[in-house]
TITORTI-352246 format. One record per residue: residue number from 1; chain; x, y, z of N, C-alpha, C in turn. Coordinates in steps of 0.02 Angstrom, whole numbers. Each point is the difference from the previous one (the first is absolute). Layout:
BEGIN
+-----+--------+--------+--------+--------+--------+--------+--------+--------+--------+--------+
: num : chaine :    n_x :    n_y :    n_z :   ca_x :   ca_y :   ca_z :    c_x :    c_y :    c_z :
+-----+--------+--------+--------+--------+--------+--------+--------+--------+--------+--------+
: NUM :      A :      X :      Y :      Z :      X :      Y :      Z :      X :      Y :      Z :
...
+-----+--------+--------+--------+--------+--------+--------+--------+--------+--------+--------+
END
This chain:
BEGIN
+-----+--------+--------+--------+--------+--------+--------+--------+--------+--------+--------+
: num : chaine :    n_x :    n_y :    n_z :   ca_x :   ca_y :   ca_z :    c_x :    c_y :    c_z :
+-----+--------+--------+--------+--------+--------+--------+--------+--------+--------+--------+
:   1 :      A :  -1405 :    491 :    588 :     50 :      0 :     55 :     35 :     67 :      2 :
:   2 :      A :      4 :     30 :     59 :     30 :     65 :      6 :     75 :     -1 :     -6 :
:   3 :      A :     30 :     61 :     -6 :     72 :      5 :     -7 :     37 :    -27 :     60 :
:   4 :      A :    -28 :     11 :     60 :     32 :    -25 :     61 :      1 :    -77 :      0 :
:   5 :      A :    -56 :    -30 :    -20 :     -5 :    -73 :     -3 :     49 :    -29 :    -51 :
:   6 :      A :      7 :     34 :    -57 :     48 :    -22 :    -51 :     71 :      2 :     27 :
:   7 :      A :     16 :     53 :     38 :     67 :      5 :     28 :     13 :    -55 :     51 :
:   8 :      A :    -50 :    -15 :     42 :      7 :    -54 :     50 :     10 :    -67 :    -35 :
:   9 :      A :    -38 :    -11 :    -53 :      5 :    -63 :    -38 :     69 :     -7 :    -31 :
:  10 :      A :     27 :     53 :    -27 :     66 :     -1 :    -30 :     53 :    -16 :     52 :
:  11 :      A :     -5 :     33 :     58 :     49 :    -12 :     53 :     -4 :    -72 :     25 :
:  12 :      A :    -60 :    -26 :      4 :     -8 :    -70 :     21 :     34 :    -47 :    -49 :
:  13 :      A :     -8 :     12 :    -64 :     31 :    -43 :    -50 :     77 :      4 :      3 :
:  14 :      A :     26 :     61 :      7 :     72 :      9 :      5 :     27 :    -37 :     61 :
:  15 :      A :    -34 :      7 :     55 :     21 :    -32 :     62 :     -1 :    -77 :     -7 :
:  16 :      A :    -52 :    -27 :    -31 :     -4 :    -72 :    -10 :     55 :    -25 :    -47 :
:  17 :      A :     15 :     38 :    -52 :     52 :    -20 :    -48 :     69 :      1 :     33 :
:  18 :      A :     12 :     49 :     42 :     64 :      4 :     35 :      9 :    -59 :     47 :
:  19 :      A :    -53 :    -18 :     34 :      3 :    -58 :     45 :     14 :    -64 :    -40 :
:  20 :      A :    -33 :     -5 :    -58 :     11 :    -58 :    -43 :     72 :     -3 :    -24 :
:  21 :      A :     28 :     57 :    -21 :     69 :      1 :    -24 :     49 :    -21 :     55 :
:  22 :      A :    -13 :     20 :     62 :     44 :    -21 :     55 :     -1 :    -75 :      9 :
:  23 :      A :    -59 :    -30 :     -7 :     -5 :    -73 :      6 :     33 :    -35 :    -58 :
:  24 :      A :     -7 :     28 :    -60 :     34 :    -29 :    -59 :     76 :      2 :     11 :
:  25 :      A :     25 :     56 :     26 :     72 :      7 :     10 :     27 :    -51 :     49 :
:  26 :      A :    -41 :    -20 :     49 :     23 :    -48 :     50 :    -11 :    -72 :    -20 :
:  27 :      A :    -37 :    -11 :    -55 :    -18 :    -68 :    -20 :     63 :    -40 :    -19 :
:  28 :      A :      4 :    -61 :     24 :     56 :    -44 :    -20 :    -25 :    -70 :    -19 :
:  29 :      A :    -61 :     -3 :    -25 :    -29 :    -64 :    -19 :     38 :    -32 :    -59 :
:  30 :      A :     23 :     40 :    -47 :     37 :    -26 :    -58 :     73 :     19 :      9 :
:  31 :      A :     36 :    -34 :     42 :     69 :     18 :     16 :     44 :      0 :    -61 :
:  32 :      A :    -12 :    -48 :    -47 :     44 :     -4 :    -59 :     -9 :     61 :    -45 :
:  33 :      A :    -59 :     30 :      0 :    -10 :     61 :    -41 :     36 :     59 :     31 :
:  34 :      A :      0 :      4 :     66 :     33 :     57 :     32 :     76 :     -4 :     -7 :
:  35 :      A :     26 :    -59 :    -18 :     73 :     -6 :    -11 :     23 :     44 :    -57 :
:  36 :      A :    -43 :     10 :    -51 :     20 :     42 :    -57 :    -46 :     60 :     -8 :
:  37 :      A :    -30 :     22 :     55 :    -45 :     58 :     -1 :     11 :     39 :     65 :
:  38 :      A :     34 :     57 :     -6 :     17 :     39 :     60 :    -63 :     27 :     35 :
:  39 :      A :    -48 :     21 :    -39 :    -62 :     25 :     29 :    -58 :    -18 :    -47 :
:  40 :      A :    -58 :    -14 :     28 :    -58 :    -18 :    -42 :    -26 :     60 :    -39 :
:  41 :      A :    -39 :    -14 :    -52 :    -31 :     53 :    -40 :    -67 :     19 :     31 :
:  42 :      A :    -15 :     65 :      1 :    -62 :     24 :     28 :    -43 :     30 :    -55 :
:  43 :      A :    -66 :      1 :     12 :    -45 :     30 :    -48 :     11 :     75 :     -7 :
:  44 :      A :    -18 :     27 :    -59 :      7 :     71 :    -13 :    -64 :     26 :    -34 :
:  45 :      A :    -12 :     64 :      8 :    -57 :     31 :    -34 :    -46 :     36 :     47 :
:  46 :      A :    -60 :     15 :    -23 :    -49 :     37 :     39 :    -26 :    -44 :     57 :
:  47 :      A :    -11 :     31 :     59 :    -31 :    -37 :     55 :    -76 :      4 :     -3 :
:  48 :      A :    -26 :     33 :    -52 :    -72 :      2 :    -13 :    -12 :    -23 :    -72 :
:  49 :      A :     20 :    -61 :    -16 :     -2 :    -22 :    -70 :    -68 :    -28 :    -21 :
:  50 :      A :    -14 :      9 :    -63 :    -57 :    -35 :    -31 :     22 :    -69 :    -22 :
:  51 :      A :     65 :     -8 :    -15 :     27 :    -62 :    -25 :     62 :    -20 :     40 :
:  52 :      A :      4 :    -64 :     20 :     61 :    -28 :     27 :     25 :    -52 :    -50 :
:  53 :      A :     61 :      8 :    -24 :     31 :    -46 :    -47 :     48 :    -45 :     38 :
:  54 :      A :     -7 :    -66 :     -8 :     43 :    -48 :     36 :     44 :    -36 :    -50 :
:  55 :      A :     66 :     10 :      5 :     49 :    -36 :    -40 :     26 :    -60 :     41 :
:  56 :      A :     31 :    -48 :    -34 :     28 :    -58 :     35 :     56 :     21 :     47 :
:  57 :      A :     46 :     41 :    -25 :     57 :     24 :     39 :     29 :     61 :    -35 :
:  58 :      A :     45 :     34 :     32 :     32 :     59 :    -30 :     41 :    -22 :    -61 :
:  59 :      A :     -3 :     39 :    -54 :     41 :    -14 :    -59 :     17 :     66 :    -35 :
:  60 :      A :     37 :     -4 :    -54 :     22 :     60 :    -35 :    -59 :     42 :    -22 :
:  61 :      A :    -53 :    -31 :    -25 :    -58 :     37 :    -24 :    -34 :     38 :     56 :
:  62 :      A :    -18 :    -34 :     54 :    -41 :     33 :     50 :     40 :     43 :     50 :
:  63 :      A :     66 :      0 :     -8 :     40 :     46 :     40 :     10 :     67 :    -34 :
:  64 :      A :    -26 :      7 :    -61 :      5 :     62 :    -40 :    -65 :     40 :     10 :
:  65 :      A :      5 :     58 :     32 :    -60 :     40 :     14 :    -34 :     23 :    -65 :
:  66 :      A :     39 :     10 :    -53 :    -30 :     19 :    -64 :    -45 :    -55 :    -27 :
:  67 :      A :     21 :    -63 :      7 :    -42 :    -56 :    -22 :    -65 :     -3 :     41 :
:  68 :      A :      6 :     13 :     65 :    -60 :     -2 :     43 :    -49 :     55 :    -18 :
:  69 :      A :     26 :     59 :    -16 :    -45 :     55 :    -21 :    -37 :    -19 :    -64 :
:  70 :      A :     36 :    -29 :    -47 :    -32 :    -20 :    -63 :    -50 :    -56 :     11 :
:  71 :      A :     16 :    -45 :     46 :    -46 :    -55 :     15 :    -65 :     29 :     28 :
:  72 :      A :      5 :     49 :     44 :    -60 :     32 :     27 :    -41 :     34 :    -55 :
:  73 :      A :     35 :     32 :    -47 :    -34 :     33 :    -55 :    -39 :    -50 :    -43 :
:  74 :      A :     25 :    -62 :     -5 :    -35 :    -51 :    -38 :    -60 :    -27 :     39 :
:  75 :      A :     10 :    -13 :     64 :    -51 :    -35 :     39 :    -60 :     44 :     20 :
:  76 :      A :     13 :     62 :     18 :    -54 :     40 :     29 :    -58 :     12 :    -49 :
:  77 :      A :     11 :     20 :    -62 :    -58 :      9 :    -45 :    -36 :    -66 :    -16 :
:  78 :      A :     38 :    -55 :     -3 :    -31 :    -65 :    -15 :    -44 :    -22 :     58 :
:  79 :      A :     23 :     12 :     61 :    -38 :    -21 :     59 :    -48 :     54 :     25 :
:  80 :      A :      1 :     57 :    -34 :    -48 :     54 :     14 :      5 :     26 :     71 :
:  81 :      A :     62 :     16 :     21 :     12 :     28 :     66 :     49 :     58 :     -5 :
:  82 :      A :      7 :     37 :     55 :     46 :     57 :      0 :     73 :    -24 :      0 :
:  83 :      A :     45 :     48 :    -12 :     71 :    -17 :    -10 :     39 :     -6 :     65 :
:  84 :      A :    -19 :    -47 :     43 :     36 :    -14 :     62 :     16 :    -74 :      2 :
:  85 :      A :     63 :    -17 :      8 :     20 :    -71 :      1 :     53 :    -13 :     52 :
:  86 :      A :      4 :    -62 :     21 :     50 :    -23 :     48 :     28 :    -65 :    -28 :
:  87 :      A :     66 :    -11 :      8 :     33 :    -58 :    -30 :     35 :    -39 :     55 :
:  88 :      A :    -10 :    -65 :      0 :     31 :    -41 :     52 :     20 :    -68 :    -29 :
:  89 :      A :     23 :    -45 :     45 :     30 :    -64 :    -21 :    -29 :    -57 :     40 :
:  90 :      A :     -7 :    -57 :    -34 :    -23 :    -60 :     34 :     55 :    -27 :     45 :
:  91 :      A :     63 :      1 :    -24 :     57 :    -21 :     40 :     47 :     60 :      8 :
:  92 :      A :     14 :     20 :     61 :     36 :     63 :     14 :     75 :     -5 :    -10 :
:  93 :      A :     28 :    -59 :     12 :     72 :    -11 :     -9 :     10 :    -34 :    -68 :
:  94 :      A :     32 :     35 :    -45 :      4 :    -23 :    -70 :     38 :    -66 :     -5 :
:  95 :      A :    -32 :    -53 :    -25 :     35 :    -64 :     -7 :     53 :      4 :    -55 :
:  96 :      A :     59 :    -26 :     15 :     55 :      1 :    -48 :     36 :    -68 :      0 :
:  97 :      A :     30 :    -15 :    -56 :     46 :    -57 :     -6 :     70 :     28 :      3 :
:  98 :      A :     38 :    -18 :     51 :     66 :     29 :     10 :     54 :    -49 :    -23 :
:  99 :      A :     31 :     13 :    -57 :     52 :    -46 :    -25 :     63 :      0 :     44 :
: 100 :      A :     17 :     57 :     29 :     60 :      4 :     42 :     -9 :    -42 :     63 :
: 101 :      A :    -58 :      8 :     32 :    -12 :    -38 :     62 :     -6 :    -74 :    -14 :
: 102 :      A :    -28 :    -18 :    -57 :     -6 :    -70 :    -17 :     69 :    -33 :     -4 :
: 103 :      A :     48 :     37 :    -27 :     68 :    -26 :     -6 :     33 :     -9 :     69 :
: 104 :      A :    -20 :     43 :     49 :     35 :      0 :     64 :    -44 :    -21 :     58 :
: 105 :      A :    -56 :    -31 :    -16 :    -50 :    -15 :     51 :     25 :    -46 :     55 :
: 106 :      A :     50 :    -40 :    -16 :     24 :    -47 :     50 :     30 :     35 :     61 :
: 107 :      A :     28 :     59 :    -12 :     33 :     33 :     56 :    -31 :     67 :     18 :
: 108 :      A :    -49 :     24 :    -39 :    -29 :     65 :     16 :    -74 :     -5 :     13 :
: 109 :      A :    -22 :     27 :     56 :    -71 :      5 :     18 :    -13 :     71 :     23 :
: 110 :      A :    -62 :     23 :    -10 :    -20 :     66 :     26 :     -6 :     52 :    -55 :
: 111 :      A :    -16 :     62 :     20 :    -11 :     54 :    -48 :     64 :     17 :    -37 :
: 112 :      A :     -5 :      4 :    -67 :     59 :     15 :    -40 :     -5 :     68 :    -35 :
: 113 :      A :    -43 :     44 :     25 :     -5 :     69 :    -26 :     18 :     49 :     55 :
: 114 :      A :     45 :     46 :    -15 :     19 :     49 :     51 :    -48 :     60 :     -1 :
: 115 :      A :     13 :     50 :     43 :    -45 :     57 :      6 :     -2 :     43 :    -62 :
: 116 :      A :     48 :     -8 :    -45 :      2 :     37 :    -63 :    -29 :    -40 :    -59 :
: 117 :      A :    -27 :    -59 :     14 :    -29 :    -41 :    -52 :     51 :    -40 :    -39 :
: 118 :      A :     62 :     -5 :     25 :     52 :    -38 :    -34 :      4 :    -71 :     28 :
: 119 :      A :     16 :    -46 :    -44 :     10 :    -70 :     20 :     65 :     -5 :     40 :
: 120 :      A :     -3 :    -27 :     61 :     60 :     -4 :     41 :     47 :    -57 :    -23 :
: 121 :      A :    -25 :    -43 :    -45 :     41 :    -53 :    -26 :     41 :     22 :    -60 :
: 122 :      A :    -30 :     45 :    -41 :     34 :     22 :    -61 :     19 :     73 :      1 :
: 123 :      A :    -25 :     39 :     49 :     11 :     73 :      5 :    -30 :     37 :    -60 :
: 124 :      A :    -48 :    -30 :    -35 :    -33 :     29 :    -57 :    -76 :      5 :     15 :
: 125 :      A :    -35 :     43 :    -38 :    -73 :      1 :      7 :    -29 :    -69 :    -11 :
: 126 :      A :    -51 :    -17 :     37 :    -30 :    -67 :     -5 :    -22 :    -13 :    -72 :
: 127 :      A :     21 :    -57 :    -27 :    -20 :    -18 :    -69 :    -43 :    -63 :      0 :
: 128 :      A :    -32 :    -13 :     58 :    -45 :    -58 :      3 :    -60 :      8 :    -47 :
: 129 :      A :    -17 :    -53 :    -34 :    -56 :      2 :    -48 :    -67 :     -4 :     36 :
: 130 :      A :    -47 :     44 :    -16 :    -66 :     -4 :     31 :    -33 :    -66 :    -17 :
: 131 :      A :    -37 :    -27 :     47 :    -38 :    -61 :    -12 :    -71 :      9 :     27 :
: 132 :      A :    -44 :    -44 :    -21 :    -69 :      2 :     23 :     -4 :    -20 :     74 :
: 133 :      A :    -41 :     34 :     40 :     -8 :    -20 :     70 :    -30 :    -71 :      5 :
: 134 :      A :     22 :    -38 :     49 :    -28 :    -66 :     12 :    -66 :      7 :     37 :
: 135 :      A :    -40 :    -53 :      0 :    -64 :      2 :     36 :     12 :     11 :     75 :
: 136 :      A :     54 :    -28 :     26 :     18 :     10 :     70 :     12 :     74 :     15 :
: 137 :      A :     38 :     33 :    -44 :     15 :     71 :      9 :    -62 :     43 :     -7 :
: 138 :      A :    -43 :    -18 :    -47 :    -63 :     36 :    -10 :    -44 :     -4 :     62 :
: 139 :      A :     -7 :    -60 :     27 :    -43 :     -9 :     59 :     28 :     36 :     61 :
: 140 :      A :     66 :      3 :      5 :     31 :     35 :     56 :    -14 :     75 :     -2 :
: 141 :      A :     -9 :     28 :    -60 :     -6 :     72 :     -8 :    -72 :     23 :    -15 :
: 142 :      A :    -43 :    -47 :    -18 :    -66 :     18 :    -25 :    -41 :     41 :     49 :
: 143 :      A :      5 :    -17 :     65 :    -42 :     36 :     48 :     19 :     74 :      5 :
: 144 :      A :     64 :     17 :    -15 :     18 :     71 :     -2 :    -38 :     36 :    -56 :
: 145 :      A :     -5 :    -33 :    -58 :    -35 :     31 :    -57 :    -74 :      8 :     15 :
: 146 :      A :    -30 :    -51 :     29 :    -71 :      4 :     18 :    -13 :     57 :     49 :
: 147 :      A :     43 :      5 :     50 :     -7 :     54 :     50 :     10 :     69 :    -32 :
: 148 :      A :     47 :      4 :    -47 :     14 :     64 :    -34 :    -60 :     22 :    -41 :
: 149 :      A :    -30 :    -47 :    -37 :    -59 :     16 :    -39 :    -57 :     23 :     45 :
: 150 :      A :    -10 :    -35 :     56 :    -53 :     18 :     46 :     11 :     70 :     30 :
: 151 :      A :     63 :     18 :     12 :     15 :     65 :     28 :    -14 :     56 :    -50 :
: 152 :      A :      9 :    -14 :    -64 :     -7 :     51 :    -52 :    -71 :      7 :    -27 :
: 153 :      A :    -40 :    -53 :      4 :    -70 :      1 :    -21 :     -9 :     25 :    -72 :
: 154 :      A :     33 :    -30 :    -48 :     -7 :     22 :    -70 :    -66 :    -24 :    -30 :
: 155 :      A :    -17 :     29 :    -57 :    -58 :    -25 :    -38 :     20 :    -62 :    -41 :
: 156 :      A :     63 :      1 :    -25 :     25 :    -54 :    -43 :     66 :    -27 :     26 :
: 157 :      A :     10 :    -65 :     -9 :     65 :    -31 :     11 :     21 :    -31 :    -67 :
: 158 :      A :     58 :     20 :    -24 :     27 :    -25 :    -64 :     59 :    -46 :     15 :
: 159 :      A :     -5 :    -63 :    -21 :     55 :    -46 :     11 :     39 :     -9 :    -65 :
: 160 :      A :     66 :    -12 :      7 :     43 :     -9 :    -59 :     34 :    -68 :      5 :
: 161 :      A :    -19 :    -46 :    -44 :     30 :    -66 :     -1 :    -46 :    -53 :     30 :
: 162 :      A :     10 :    -61 :    -22 :    -43 :    -56 :     20 :      3 :    -14 :     75 :
: 163 :      A :     61 :     -4 :     28 :      7 :    -17 :     71 :    -31 :     54 :     44 :
: 164 :      A :      6 :     63 :    -20 :    -29 :     55 :     38 :    -76 :     -4 :     -2 :
: 165 :      A :    -27 :    -11 :    -60 :    -73 :     -2 :     -8 :    -30 :    -54 :     44 :
: 166 :      A :     27 :    -60 :     -5 :    -30 :    -56 :     38 :      7 :     10 :     75 :
: 167 :      A :     58 :     22 :     23 :     10 :      9 :     72 :    -45 :     54 :     28 :
: 168 :      A :     -4 :     57 :    -35 :    -41 :     56 :     26 :    -75 :    -17 :     -4 :
: 169 :      A :    -22 :    -28 :    -56 :    -70 :    -18 :     -6 :    -20 :    -52 :     53 :
: 170 :      A :     42 :    -51 :      9 :    -17 :    -51 :     51 :     -3 :     31 :     69 :
: 171 :      A :     45 :     47 :     15 :      1 :     32 :     65 :    -65 :     37 :     15 :
: 172 :      A :    -34 :     23 :    -53 :    -62 :     36 :      8 :    -61 :    -44 :    -16 :
: 173 :      A :     11 :    -66 :      0 :    -56 :    -46 :     -7 :    -24 :    -12 :    -71 :
: 174 :      A :     42 :     17 :    -50 :    -18 :    -12 :    -70 :     45 :    -57 :    -25 :
: 175 :      A :    -28 :    -59 :     -8 :     41 :    -58 :    -16 :      2 :    -13 :    -75 :
: 176 :      A :     60 :    -12 :    -26 :     11 :     -3 :    -72 :     32 :    -66 :    -22 :
: 177 :      A :     -7 :    -52 :     40 :     32 :    -63 :    -16 :    -23 :    -27 :    -69 :
: 178 :      A :    -61 :     14 :    -17 :    -30 :    -27 :    -61 :     13 :     44 :    -61 :
: 179 :      A :     33 :     58 :     10 :     10 :     47 :    -55 :     70 :     -8 :    -29 :
: 180 :      A :      5 :    -12 :    -65 :     65 :     -6 :    -33 :     35 :     68 :      0 :
: 181 :      A :     67 :     -2 :     -3 :     38 :     62 :      5 :    -21 :     50 :    -53 :
: 182 :      A :     -8 :    -22 :    -62 :    -16 :     47 :    -54 :    -70 :     30 :      8 :
: 183 :      A :    -43 :    -33 :     39 :    -68 :     26 :     11 :     -5 :     44 :     63 :
: 184 :      A :     56 :      6 :     35 :      0 :     38 :     63 :      9 :     75 :    -12 :
: 185 :      A :     33 :     17 :    -55 :     24 :     68 :     -9 :    -49 :     46 :    -35 :
: 186 :      A :      9 :     65 :     15 :    -43 :     54 :    -25 :    -73 :    -19 :     10 :
: 187 :      A :    -14 :    -18 :     61 :    -66 :    -23 :     20 :    -15 :     28 :     69 :
: 188 :      A :    -61 :     21 :     11 :    -19 :     31 :     63 :    -28 :    -52 :     48 :
: 189 :      A :     23 :      2 :     63 :    -27 :    -41 :     54 :    -23 :     47 :     55 :
: 190 :      A :    -46 :    -23 :     41 :    -26 :     43 :     54 :     -4 :    -39 :     65 :
: 191 :      A :     20 :     33 :     54 :    -12 :    -26 :     67 :    -53 :     45 :     32 :
: 192 :      A :    -13 :     -9 :     63 :    -50 :     42 :     34 :     25 :     72 :      8 :
: 193 :      A :     67 :     10 :     -6 :     28 :     67 :     13 :     33 :     32 :    -60 :
: 194 :      A :     30 :    -39 :    -45 :     41 :     28 :    -53 :    -17 :    -32 :    -68 :
: 195 :      A :     22 :     36 :    -51 :     -1 :    -28 :    -67 :     72 :    -12 :    -21 :
: 196 :      A :     11 :    -55 :    -35 :     67 :    -20 :    -20 :      3 :     -8 :    -76 :
: 197 :      A :     57 :     21 :    -28 :     14 :    -16 :    -70 :     71 :    -30 :     -2 :
: 198 :      A :      7 :    -55 :    -35 :     63 :    -37 :     -3 :     34 :     10 :    -67 :
: 199 :      A :     63 :     22 :      3 :     39 :     10 :    -60 :     56 :    -52 :     -3 :
: 200 :      A :     20 :    -22 :    -60 :     58 :    -43 :     -6 :     64 :     39 :     13 :
: 201 :      A :     55 :    -34 :     10 :     64 :     34 :      8 :     16 :     41 :    -63 :
: 202 :      A :     31 :     58 :     10 :     23 :     40 :    -58 :     67 :     32 :     19 :
: 203 :      A :     42 :      8 :    -51 :     68 :     25 :     12 :      7 :     75 :    -12 :
: 204 :      A :    -46 :     29 :    -38 :      4 :     72 :    -13 :    -70 :     28 :     -7 :
: 205 :      A :     -4 :     66 :     -1 :    -65 :     34 :      2 :    -39 :    -11 :    -64 :
: 206 :      A :     34 :     -9 :    -57 :    -36 :    -10 :    -63 :    -34 :    -68 :      0 :
: 207 :      A :     30 :    -50 :     31 :    -33 :    -65 :      7 :    -64 :      7 :     40 :
: 208 :      A :      3 :     39 :     54 :    -59 :     11 :     42 :    -54 :     37 :    -40 :
: 209 :      A :     21 :     50 :    -38 :    -48 :     38 :    -39 :    -37 :    -45 :    -50 :
: 210 :      A :     38 :    -46 :    -30 :    -28 :    -46 :    -49 :    -49 :    -49 :     35 :
: 211 :      A :     19 :    -22 :     60 :    -44 :    -45 :     38 :    -68 :     32 :     14 :
: 212 :      A :      2 :     65 :     18 :    -61 :     34 :     20 :    -40 :     28 :    -59 :
: 213 :      A :     29 :     -1 :    -60 :    -35 :     26 :    -59 :    -65 :    -39 :    -13 :
: 214 :      A :    -55 :     36 :     -4 :    -63 :    -31 :    -15 :    -38 :    -27 :     61 :
: 215 :      A :     32 :      4 :     60 :    -35 :    -26 :     59 :    -54 :     49 :     21 :
: 216 :      A :    -59 :    -27 :     15 :    -56 :     41 :     24 :    -31 :    -34 :     60 :
: 217 :      A :    -22 :     40 :     49 :    -33 :    -27 :     59 :    -69 :    -28 :    -18 :
+-----+--------+--------+--------+--------+--------+--------+--------+--------+--------+--------+
END
């Protein structure tokens, strides 16, 4: 493929991702999530990736660019591809348990985060505890992830966590109902277009490194 074709392909991917982000920003399918999320999380990384990593939702680990760089350094030699990666989320609006709103729910409805990220009920940074996305929230957001992967055309898709693995694999026609959770991880699956590897949840980069130790294609 010539340089001109590569440039056209890159511009096409950027254009498709921008369109996707605009639709994500307008989405209101999970109204209760938007109450404690001022803006959804968007994917980051190369628009010409060899690997797309899908997390359940934004968290402390995957919001740290240093962690993402180290994750790429672990994955690329194991998967035998170049050092280009893109990181995204199964659910774009981070699910939280809001103790303040729970106390005042009888009289308060609507978004409780201001433009500065402060809770309008307590005037403090949001201290809601992260929770796992529900199946309803996953299904509402899954088609964004599928479209994002299709726009990026990676060689590999890496899922993190049980709910992410099953949702993404099922979306691409790989059904895992008969596979126990412990047998799902650090295992390669293939569709007609992509190769997938499923990782369990991890809290830090050393846990990930340990998970991948000894893995061979």
